N, C-alpha and C positions, 0 to 999 in steps of 0.2 A: 608491509605491515604498517607506516607509519600510518596511513590515511585512520583507522579504524583509530587508532592511537589519540592521535591531532584532536579527534572530535568531543574521545575522553577527557583531555585539557592537558595533553601531553605537548610539551615544547618541543620545537626541532634539536636545538640544542642538547636537552631533556634525552631524548629517544637514541639521538647519536652516541651520543656517549655509553649509553648505556647499553647499545649494540656492540659497543668495543668492548665493552667486560664483559659479554657472554662469551665473546668466543674464545677468550682463555679459560673458559672452565668448564671444558667440551667431560675434558677426563676428570673431573670433581662428578661431575653428572652421571657419567658413567658409573666409575664407586657407587655412585647411593640406588643407582637401581638394580646395580647386581645387588645388594643386601635388601633392597624391596624384594628382588626376584625368591632369597632367598625363605624371607619372610614371611609371604606370600603361598609357599611350599606349606610350610611349617603350622600357617591359619590352617589352609584344608585339608591335609593332615589329621588336624586335631576335628576338623570338623567330621571328618568320615570315618574316624576310629570311633567317635562314638554315634555312628547312626543319626544325626542332627534330621528330621525327619517335617513335614509340615507339621506335624500334631507340635511338636516343641516352641512352633511362632505363637502358639494361642497361648492367651495369661490366663491370672487369678484374683478372685476376690478375695473380700474378708482377711480369712487367716492366711488363705492363700498356702494350706495344708495341699499335698500332691503334688503341689505345679514342677513336673515333670520340664517343663520346656526350661524353667528355675536352674533346674537342679542340673540339666546336663550341659548348659554354657558356664555353668561352675568345674561341672567338669573339664571343660573345654580351655576354659581359662587354667585351668591346674596342668592341661598337658602342655600349653604354647608354653605357661614359664618353668615349665619342669616343674614345680611343688604337688606337696601328700594332697592340696587340698584349698578352696579359693571359695569366697565371699565376695558374690555381685549380686549388687540390692541398688534398686533405685533409691530406697531407705537412708542409701546416702548421700548428704548435700555436695560433699565437694571433699579435692584429696587431702585439707582439713581437717574434714572432719575424721575421714578413713582413719589417718591418721591416731588421733586422738583416740576412735574406738579401739584401735592396735594394742596402741598404750597403754591405755585404761584397762584393756582384756587382760593382758599380764602383771601392771605395775600392783604391787598393796603399799599399805605404810609400813614405812622403814625401809625402802626401795630405790634407789638411785638408778636413776637413767646418764647417760655419758653421751654428749655427743663429742668424737674425735676429730669432728671435720670443720669446727668453728662454730659459730652464731647460726642457729637454722629459721627459716623465709620468718620475715615478721608478723602474720598468722602465728604462727608458733606460739610466740615469745609468751601473750598473756595464756596462756592455756599451760604452760608452763609455770608460770608461775616469775618469770624472767621481769619480765613489767609489769611492775606496781599501779593496782586498779585502786581509786579513792572504795570502793565497794567490793564485795565477796565476791567472786563471779565461778567460784569453784574447781580453780586452778589447781593442777596435782600439790604444790607447793600448800597450799590449803587443806588435801590431804596427809601432809607428811612425809608427801613421794620427794625426794632430793634430785638437784639436777648440780651435773658437773659437764666444764666443756675444757677441750683442750684446741685452739685455736690451730689452724695450718702454719707450716714455717712460711718465710715470705717467699719462697718459690714455689710453692702453691703443693708441697707433699708434705706428707706426714708427720710429725714429731714423736716418732714412736716410742723415745726414754722419757717425752711425761705422757706417756698414753698412758706407758707402764704404771706408771706413780698414780696415775687416777684413778684405774683400778682399784675398785675396794673390795673386802668382803658384801658391802651391801648391794655393792655394781649389779643390776638385775640386767637393763638392756641396754645395749649399743643404739642409737640413733643416726643414720648418716643419711645425709640427705644428699643425694647425686649432684640435683642441678644448685646454683652460682644464689640461685636465688635473685637479690634486689644486693649481691654481692659482688665483688672484684676477682674474690676464689676463681679457679677451676674449675669448672664440672667434670666429675669422676669418671671414667672408666670406667666400664664392668671389670676390666682385671686390675688396675688399681681397689677397686670396692674391696673385691679376691682376698688380696694382699690383708687389706686391711682386716678382715674378719677374720682368716687363718692367724696373723698376729692376737687380734685379742681373745683369741679361742688358746691360744697356746696359754697365753693368763690366767684362763680361765672357763676352762671349757663348757660350761655350762653357763654361759654368759645369752643372751636371744639378741641374736645382731639381725633392725629392722632396717627394711631400705625404704627410703621417700623416695619411689620409683619415675613420680611426677616429671612429662617433660623428656625422658629416656625410653620410654614403650617404642620396639622395633625399630633404632636406631641403631641397633647394633645387631648381629645373628645371634648374640647371646642376651643373657638376663640374670638378675642378683641372684637367683638361687640359684645359676650353672657356678656361681664361685663359692655357693655357701653360707645365703642369707637364711634365715629361716622366718620370715617374713619380707613380700614383698608389697609397699601399698602407691596402690596410682586411683587418679579420678580420671572417671569415664568422660567428660566432658574435653579431656588432652589426647594424647595419643590413641587410646584404644579404644575409644569409640566413632571414631572413624569418623567425626563429624556429624553422623547421625543419632546417637546418643542423647538425647534430652535431659540427662540428669543421671548421677549415681557415682559406684565408685567401688575400688576391687581391694580386699586380702586376700592373698596366696601365701602360702606357706607351707610350715606342719601341721600338719592336722591338727595337734593337741591346741594349736595356739590359734588356728582358724575355726576354729569349735569354740574355742574363749568368745574367739570376736563375735560371733554369731551370736553367742552368750549377754553377752554387752550391747552390742546391737541391738536385739527385741529382748530377751528376759531369759534370768536364768529359770531353767526346767524346759523355756521354748528355744532360742536359737535359731538355729537354720533349716527349723522345721518350717518356721510363719516365717509370714511374710510375702503380702501379694504384689504381682506384679504386672496387673492389669494388662494396658494392650502395650506393651513396653515393649516384649520379646525379638520383635522382630526389629527393631532400632538398634537392643544391646550384637543380638545376632548378625544383621549387615553392617554395622557399624565396625565391628571387629572384621569382618570379613575381609574389610576397603581398608581396616588400617594400615597392613604395609604401605599401599599405595601412595594414599593421606601422608604419610609418614615423608615421607622421600620428598613428595611436594614441599613440604614445607620445608624439610631440606635445602632443598634447591632455593628455595627463597629465601632461607638464613645464611648460605654461601652467596648469594648472587647482592643482597644487601649490605654484607661485609666486603668483597670487590669493588663494589659501588662507592662507599663509602669513604674504604680506603686510601680509593685513588683521585679526590677529591681532602686528603690529609687529614682523615680521623682516625682516631682507632676506635679497631675494632676486634675486638673478643668471641669465637676464635677468629682467626685472621682466615681468607679465603680457603688457604691450605691443609690448615689442620688437621687433624682428623676427630670429626662430632661428637659427642654423645650424649647433647640432647637437641631440642629445636628449639632451642633459645638462644639468639646475634643481641649479640649487647653492644651498643655504639654508645662511645662518648662524645657526647657531643656541646660538651662546653659555657652553653649558656641556656636558661631556662626557655629563653626564647624558642632557640633550635627544639629542643625539647618537641615544646608545644605548635611548633610546627609541624616536627617527622610524623607527630600524633596527629594532627588535622589530617594528614597526607593521606595519612591509612585508614583515618575515619570515611573522607572522601574518598576510597576508594573501593568503599565495602556497597555490597548488593541491600541493605537496610542498614536506615537512618544516615545516606551520606553525605544528606543536608547537613547536617548536626555538626556541632563545632565541639569539640571537647575542650574540659578548662579543667585546672588542676582544684583538688577539693580533697577536704579532709576523709577520712572513709575508716569502717569497722575496723580495726587489727591492726592497723598500721602509724608509724609514729608522725610521718611527714607529710605531706599533702602529695596526692597520689592523680597523677594524669591518667588513663587509659582510656586505648581509641579500641572498640571494636563493635564494625555494623554486622553484627552475627545471628543468623538462623535459630541457635541456641545463648542466651543470656550468659557471656561470661566465658564460655567457649572458647577456649586457647589454642584448639588446635582449627580453628577460622583466626582469618588475616586479622591481628590483634598486635597492639602495643600497647606496653602501659610503664610507665617511672616514678619514683619517688622524686620529689623536685629538691633537691639537695643535691650538692657541688660530691663529684665532678659532672654532672645533668649527663648522667649514660639512661639512656631510652632501651627499653628491653622488647627485641621483636622477638614474635614469633608465632609459627601456622601456615595456612593458605592450601585449603582444599585441595583446587588444582594447582597447578606451576604457572601456568597463564594469571590468571588471578594476581597468585605471590608479588609474578612477576610485575602486573600494572601497578598493584599496591607497596612496591619500592621506590619504581617510577615516580608513583603520586606523589610520595613523602619529598622526595630530591626537587621535584617540582613545586613545592608549597616552599623549601626553603629557598630554590630560587627565583621563586616571585617574590619573598622579604626580602633581597641581598645579603643570604647570610652563608649565603655560598657563592666560589663564582670557579668558572673552571671556564 
């Protein structure tokens, strides 16, 4: 197999070193395949239970009334995620938008939201009102909705004492980000999320617990609603879209809150009854069906990345043997130059725009310059082979995705090739 890789620009040294790492990962890959198989059965059962048929693949136009394909898909999502209801719409732009809709649906002036897991992802800061802007932008803070935060302890565990003190009479929503974001903290397991939800609900039973599930779907055999989450939110151009969904997001959870999210997305009085799907239903259905296998490919790519970069002296989180709770792999590359080389390697391995050379630049919603590599069929789809990093110390790069394992494998090898070519690594 060396010759095809050689034709794609992989040197003998990088190929042989990579092959040695792969031999040590067979057991980990078997574990990933077992979870994928379980989740594939779960998805198939939901399709069959809801009698998905060819007519459900048709879309709607205009107001989108009586769109049976859309309504059935939402029941499929609810069954897969073990929730009472779900909102699955192409009108949801991204994960950040889905979270904003869910929070806007349940919060009112005078309420407070609490993050007991530290700072949220960068793009949420302007929405909450943590990061001030020169002009009004409609943040929650401007609407009189306050925000409280309790950081994780140095070992990544919950600070239960401070969380108890932070829950006030006007605390209404607990927002729990499953993935690490651009932070050094560990990604939270579903079991850990369950412990946190149980704790806060003992303090105040009527708290609404919302989980940002981005990057975590189908990584485990259970999902946040299985451990008590009232709302579970994510993006369709990440895990559950299976690489086919061209846009969209979902909000799954208690029926009352999902209906409120529908009113916030569309308008009071219309809600979930409206919203055209055009010709997007086949991609949503087929992408969801493929999602467990696609997530497994992304996980194998992440494990391989951890093993390969650990072998040459870099710090990887999680390491190659740790349990996985999302598809993101962090590698601490120690220099701006190494981060840029890594991302250019991922871009060079892409099927789309492989000739482009990513550069760090300012981006809306981020404090630092960010470099992003993603030669994707769907713009910004991080279930596809992609990497991004804020240009700040300690120069961590965040790698994720890979629609197929062979492509993910090649992408990681090409990232190492770029560092090797620029004399940034020795092995």
